[in-house]
C-alpha positions as CSV (number, residue, x, y, z in Angstrom):
1,M,-15.2,17.1,2.4
2,A,-11.8,15.5,2.1
3,D,-10.6,14.2,-1.2
4,R,-11.9,10.8,-2.1
5,I,-9.2,8.1,-2.1
6,P,-8.5,6.8,-5.6
7,T,-8.9,3.0,-5.2
8,Y,-8.3,0.2,-7.7
9,V,-10.0,-3.1,-7.2
10,Y,-8.7,-6.4,-8.6
11,A,-10.2,-9.9,-8.2
12,G,-9.5,-13.1,-10.0
13,D,-13.2,-13.6,-10.8
14,P,-15.9,-11.2,-12.1
15,I,-18.4,-11.9,-9.3
16,S,-15.9,-10.9,-6.5
17,Q,-14.7,-7.9,-8.6
18,A,-18.3,-6.7,-9.0
19,G,-19.1,-7.3,-5.4
20,V,-16.3,-5.3,-4.0
21,V,-16.7,-2.5,-6.5
22,S,-20.4,-2.3,-5.8
23,Q,-19.7,-1.9,-2.0
24,L,-17.0,0.8,-2.5
25,R,-18.4,2.9,-5.4
26,P,-21.2,4.6,-3.5
27,R,-19.0,5.6,-0.6
28,S,-17.9,9.2,-0.3
29,E,-14.5,8.2,1.1
30,V,-13.2,6.4,-2.0
31,R,-13.3,6.8,-5.8
32,I,-12.9,3.7,-7.9
33,V,-10.3,3.9,-10.7
34,E,-10.0,1.5,-13.6
35,E,-7.0,-0.5,-14.6
36,T,-6.1,2.0,-17.3
37,D,-5.7,4.6,-14.6
38,L,-3.8,2.3,-12.2
39,D,-1.0,4.9,-11.6
40,R,-3.6,7.3,-10.2
41,A,-4.6,4.9,-7.4
42,R,-3.4,5.5,-3.9
43,V,-4.7,2.2,-2.7
44,A,-5.3,-1.1,-4.4
45,V,-7.7,-3.7,-3.0
46,I,-6.8,-7.3,-4.1
47,V,-9.3,-10.1,-3.6
48,A,-8.0,-13.6,-3.4
49,D,-9.1,-17.0,-2.0
50,V,-5.7,-17.7,-0.4
51,V,-2.3,-15.9,-0.1
52,D,-0.4,-17.9,-2.6
53,A,2.1,-17.3,-5.4
54,E,-0.6,-15.9,-7.7
55,S,-1.9,-13.4,-5.2
56,R,1.7,-12.3,-4.4
57,R,2.3,-11.9,-8.1
58,V,-0.7,-9.6,-8.5
59,L,0.4,-7.6,-5.4
60,R,3.9,-7.1,-6.9
61,A,2.5,-6.1,-10.3
62,V,0.2,-3.5,-8.7
63,Q,3.0,-2.1,-6.7
64,R,5.2,-1.9,-9.8
65,G,2.3,0.0,-11.4
66,G,2.9,2.8,-8.9
67,V,0.2,2.1,-6.2
68,P,1.8,3.0,-2.9
69,R,-0.6,1.0,-0.6
70,T,-2.3,-2.4,-1.0
71,V,-5.1,-4.1,0.9
72,L,-5.6,-7.8,0.6
73,V,-9.1,-9.4,1.1
74,A,-8.6,-13.1,1.4
75,G,-10.8,-16.1,2.1
76,T,-8.3,-17.8,4.3
77,L,-6.0,-15.9,6.7
78,D,-3.9,-17.9,9.2
79,D,-0.6,-16.8,10.8
80,A,1.5,-18.0,7.9
81,A,-0.8,-16.3,5.3
82,V,-0.7,-13.0,7.2
83,A,3.1,-13.2,7.5
84,A,3.4,-13.9,3.7
85,A,1.2,-11.0,2.9
86,A,3.3,-8.7,5.1
87,R,6.4,-9.8,3.3
88,A,4.7,-8.9,0.0
89,G,4.2,-5.4,1.3
90,V,0.5,-5.4,2.1
91,S,-0.7,-2.5,4.2
92,G,-4.0,-3.9,5.3
93,L,-5.7,-7.3,5.6
94,L,-9.3,-8.3,5.7
95,R,-11.1,-11.7,5.7
96,R,-13.6,-12.1,2.9
97,T,-16.3,-13.1,5.5
98,E,-15.8,-9.7,7.2
99,A,-15.6,-7.6,4.0
100,T,-18.6,-5.4,4.6
101,A,-18.7,-1.9,3.0
102,E,-17.8,-0.3,6.4
103,A,-14.9,-2.7,6.9
104,L,-13.5,-2.2,3.4
105,V,-13.7,1.6,3.7
106,R,-12.0,1.5,7.1
107,V,-9.1,-0.5,5.9
108,V,-8.7,1.5,2.7
109,V,-8.7,4.8,4.7
110,R,-6.2,3.4,7.2
111,A,-3.9,2.1,4.4
112,A,-4.0,5.4,2.5
113,A,-2.9,7.2,5.7
114,G,0.0,4.8,6.1
115,R,-1.5,2.8,8.9
116,G,-1.8,-1.0,8.7
117,E,-4.5,-3.3,9.9
118,V,-4.5,-7.0,10.7
119,P,-7.6,-9.0,11.4
120,G,-8.5,-10.0,14.9
121,G,-8.4,-13.5,16.2
122,L,-4.7,-14.1,15.8
123,P,-2.8,-15.5,18.8
124,A,-1.0,-12.6,20.6
125,A,2.6,-13.4,19.8
126,P,2.1,-13.9,16.0
127,A,-0.1,-10.9,15.9
128,D,2.6,-8.7,17.4
129,R,5.1,-10.0,14.8
130,V,2.7,-9.4,11.9
131,H,2.0,-5.8,13.1
132,R,5.7,-5.1,13.1
133,R,5.9,-6.4,9.5
134,V,2.7,-4.9,8.1
135,L,2.8,-1.4,9.5
136,P,6.2,-0.6,7.9
137,P,6.4,-1.5,4.2
138,P,8.5,-4.5,3.1
139,G,12.2,-4.5,3.9
140,L,11.8,-1.8,6.5
141,A,12.9,-1.6,10.0
142,L,10.6,0.7,12.0
143,R,11.1,4.3,10.7
144,G,13.2,2.9,7.8
145,L,13.0,3.1,4.1
146,S,12.5,0.6,1.3
147,D,15.0,0.3,-1.5
148,R,12.8,2.3,-3.9
149,E,12.3,5.1,-1.3
150,T,16.0,5.2,-0.7
151,Q,16.7,5.6,-4.4
152,V,14.2,8.4,-4.8
153,L,15.4,10.3,-1.8
154,R,19.0,10.1,-2.8
155,L,18.1,11.6,-6.2
156,V,16.1,14.3,-4.5
157,A,19.1,15.0,-2.2
158,D,21.2,15.3,-5.3
159,G,18.9,18.1,-6.6
160,H,16.9,16.2,-9.2
161,D,13.3,17.2,-9.8
162,T,10.4,14.7,-10.3
163,A,10.8,14.4,-14.0
164,E,14.5,13.7,-13.8
165,I,14.1,11.1,-11.1
166,A,11.4,9.4,-13.1
167,A,13.8,9.3,-16.1
168,V,16.7,7.9,-14.1
169,L,14.7,5.2,-12.4
170,C,12.4,4.4,-15.4
171,Y,9.3,5.2,-13.3
172,S,6.3,7.4,-14.2
173,E,6.3,10.9,-12.6
174,R,3.2,9.8,-10.7
175,T,5.1,6.8,-9.2
176,V,7.8,9.1,-8.0
177,K,5.2,11.4,-6.4
178,N,3.5,8.4,-4.8
179,V,6.8,7.2,-3.4
180,L,7.5,10.6,-1.8
181,H,3.9,10.9,-0.5
182,A,4.2,7.4,1.1
183,V,7.4,8.4,2.9
184,T,6.2,11.7,4.1
185,S,2.8,10.3,5.2
186,R,4.3,7.3,7.0
187,L,7.0,9.2,8.8
188,Q,4.8,12.3,9.4
189,L,7.2,14.6,7.5
190,R,6.1,17.9,6.0
191,N,7.5,17.7,2.5
192,R,10.3,16.1,0.3
193,S,12.9,18.4,1.8
194,H,12.0,17.4,5.3
195,A,12.1,13.7,4.1
196,V,15.7,14.2,2.8
197,A,16.8,15.9,5.9
198,Y,15.3,13.1,8.1
199,A,16.9,10.4,5.9
200,L,20.3,12.0,6.1
201,R,20.0,12.6,9.8
202,E,19.1,9.0,10.4
203,G,21.8,7.7,8.1
204,L,19.3,6.1,5.7
205,I,20.7,7.6,2.5
């Protein structure tokens, strides 16, 4: 059996929190991690009524905590909300009304593998724009790098190991490893050396 995906769940109210956790905990694909182990999570599931300043604040805080992928479960998802979530770096989106155990696991698994998901029912043109935003992380052109990924790869290219990179950037070592894992998974690269070679070849660092 493949390793279970360490998954952190956050909701603004205890009922939503308990509901999502209860759907995910029995599944063999995921392993729920608590807030104290946030830096061990590969995916965070954020539950919100709407995509607003508060939900974006939570997303940013989770990302700063070292979680490489985020999934947003929202009560209301229109074109504007989906675009705002994409700008906030969300990897997968799900409507609360569609958040069955099967759907939650599907989106978490896809997010962990570096593949985004946008709900159906969007008009064709906005859906195309959102897919281009969600599938690459924020600030990326297709096959590009975020600022944080660029910083880490430059330091790898300079010969620094994980501990040294963490010290220079004031990240945990796990965060550095998560950043490198995200790059290699998304761009289908073999290891950090391959990632540096790719970034140099493409003029990204």
